[in-house]
Each structure stands twice: as structure tokens, then as C-alpha cells.
N, C-alpha and C positions, 0 to 999 in steps of 0.2 A: 498514338498519344506519346508525346515527348515526356520523359521522366527526368526530373532533376532532383537528386537526393538532397535532403536537408543538410545544412552546414555541418551539423555534428549530432552524435547520439545524445539524446536528452538524459540518458542514464549515466553514461561514463565519459562523454565528450570526445569519443573517438570520431575522427573526421572522414573515414573511408567507409561510409555506409553502402550496402549493396541492395539492389532491388530484390525483394523476396517474392512478392505476389501482388497482383491487382485483383480486387474482388468488387464487382459492380462499380467500376471507375474509381475505387478507393485504393491508392497504392499503399503497400506496406513495405517497410525497409528492415533489413537485418543488420545488426551490428556485429562485425567479426570479432570484436574484442570482448564484449560482455554477453553477447548472444541474445540481447533483447530484440523483440520485434516491435516496430514502431509504426503507428498510423501516420501517414503523411500529414504534416501540420496544416496544410491547406484544406483538409477535410474535418478539422476539429470544429465542434459546435462552439458558438459564442456563449458567454456566461448565462444569458437568459435561456438559451436552448438547453444547456446543461441542466439548469434548475428544473425546467419543465419535465425532463426525463426523470430526474431524481424524485420528483413529486409523484410520479406514477409507480414507484417502487412500493411494494406492499411489505414493509419490514416492521411488522407490529411487535413492539417490545414485550407484549404479553402473550405472544404466540409460543407455546411450548416447543414446537418444531424449530422455530427461529432461534430460540434460546439454546436449544441443543446444538444447533449448527454453530453458534458463536462459542459455545463451550469447547469446541475443538481447539480453539486458541486459549480460552479462559482457563481451562483446567491445567494444561501443562505450564502456563505462565504462573498461575497462582501457586503451583507447587514449588516454584523457584523464588517466591517473594517472602520477605520477612514480614512478620505481623506488623500491621500499622503502616505499611508502605503506601506512598502517595503517588498517584499516576495521572496520566492525561489520556483521554480518548480523543485521538486526533482524527478528524473527519467523522464525527459521531453521527451525522445525519439528523433527521428530525426526531428519531426515537432511539435514544442512546441505551440500548438494551444491555450491551456488554458492561457499561458503567454500572448499571443496576446489579448485574450478576456479581461483579467484583465488589461492589459496596456491601452486598449481602454477605460476602466472605470477610468483611472487616477492613477492606482497603478504602482509602479515600481517593476519589476520582474527580478530576476537573474535565470540562468539556471544551472542545473547539471544533468548529466547522465553518468554513468561509460562507456558506449559504444559510445555515440554520442555527448556528451558535457562534456568531462572529465576534467573540469576546477576546480581543487582542491581549488583554491582561493575562490570559491563560498561557500566553507564549512568552511571558517575561519571568517565569519561574523555572526551577529545575525539578526533575522528577526521578523517582526510583524506577518507574516503568512508564512506557508509552504503548498504546495499542493503535493499530491501523488495520481495521477489518474491512475488506473490500474497498480500499482507498487507493492504494498505490497504482492501480491500473488506470486511474483517472488523471494522474498527475501530468501536467504539461511540462513541468520542470523538475523531474525527480532528482536530478543532480543537486539542485539547491535545497529541495525539501529534506532529503536524507541528511544533508549537512546541518540543516536547522534542527532536525530531530537529535542529531548527535550532540549539538550544543545544549539542548534541553535535558538530556540524560545526565544524571549524576554518574560519577565513576562507579563501575560495577552494576549499573542499571541495565534493565532489559527493554528491548523493543520487540513487540510482537506484531507480526505482519501476517494477514490472511489474504491470499489472492490465488486464483486458479493458475497453477504452473503450466506454462505452454510446453507440451511434450511432443506433439504429433503434427509434423508439418503437412502431411497429406490430408489431415482433417481440418486444417486451419480455416479454410474457406467456409465450411459449414458449422464451425464450432459455435456453440451458443454464446460463449464469452466474447467472441469477436463481434457478434451481431449487436451487442449493446453499443450505440453510437458514442457513448461517453467513455468507452474503454479505448485508450489511445496508446498504451504501452503494455506489453505482455512479457512476463518474466519466466525464464527457465530457472531451475535450481542453480545452474551455473551463473546466471545473472546475479542472483542474490549472494552467491559466494564471492563474486567480484566486488559487490558493494561492501561486503564484510571486510575484504582485504583492504579496500580503500581507507576504511576508518579504523582498522585494527580490531574489529569486533570478532567475537566468536559466534559461529553460526551453528544452530541446532535445528533440525527438521523433525519434530516429534511425531507428526502425522502428516498425511497428504495435504498439500496446499497451505501449510502453516510453517512459518519460519520464525524462530526466536533468535535474536541477536543480543549478545551481552557486550557492553562497553568495557574496555580495559579499566583496571583500577579496583580499589577496594570500596565496597558499599559502606556508607557512613552509618 
């Protein structure tokens, strides 16, 4: 099978991608600059196929186990927020459980999801914090989306990201995270550090698979 790398890395726009692995006819590419692993764009699902997969996910916002899982991001983020902070749950899905968790802590949270809460007005305001839980691995254009999130964040604001960090190349082929056909980009901690450097953000990793970025400036 002939392999032709994508024109550039979707995370950092590096142009010298290397073939990493092919699993069941799906090529994956490695960026030598940001260390992201990328599914070949020719294997991405179309929007209808993506939505069908998302509708199979059993993310019940009332499930105590699911809420505990989301609190891995919610708790360290909330500890860094001022009372009354206003945020955005970006890519909230059909059951925005994290928004509910944060609202119960006294924060105001707006919702946006291109499939389930496509309210573009939520993207016209600025926020003290933004959450992306199990979102960034689905992005076809993370370069542009992270830039959009930077614009939406107020100075001093926080971006909370939850995704399974890719750490073990030998297990990648059988990794459960790779097997989700909507997961098209896999981040190492070094990848997230590269994103932070691009925007001048501070990066904190409070627990496994959670990244908190703070934008430069003084919170209002």
C-alpha cells in the first residue's frame, strides 16, 4: 500500500510527518515537532457517521460513576476559579454533566456542541474558563480550534482539557482509545506542552489525562 503523508500536522502545522503505524488498513502519522499521532484524514468518518457513533455513547449525566470521572477535571479546575466565574462547556455532547457539576458549585456555564447544542451565540462571548472533556481527540482541525478557544478565554482564564494521553507506542494498535473511529488525534503530554508554548499559556497536569491551561494576563 502506498502511503502519502498529510500535507501538515493538524495540531501544529509541521509539514514533515512520518508514518508511525498502520492498523487494519488505517495509517497513523507521527509529528516530529509536537509528537501528536494522527489518523490519516482519508479514514475520518463523515459528520453523519460521527454523530451515529456519539449517539451510541452511554454518558448519562445522572450516573455517579460518570460524574466522578468528570470531577477529575472539575475539582482541580473549580479550585482555581473565583466565585461567580462564567464558563463554556465546549463539546458538551447530549448530556452536559460537567456543566451541571460546575453549576452546582456556583459557576455559570454555557453550552456548545456542533451536533447536540449548536448555539453559535455561545461562541460570541468571552469566558473565565472553558472545559473540553473527551473532545480534543475528535478534532479534525485542532490548530484552529485551540486558537478559537484562546480568543474566547479572558486574560487569566483557564482551559480544562481531558483526554487519554498517548504514552505507549507498543500498545497503540490494541489501545481502547484508538479503537474509537471518531478519535483522529492522540496527544502526548509533550503535545499539550507544545500547544501551551504556542499561545503563551501555563500548563498544569493535576492528575492523569487532565491538562489545565491558564491564559496570560490578569483575570478581571
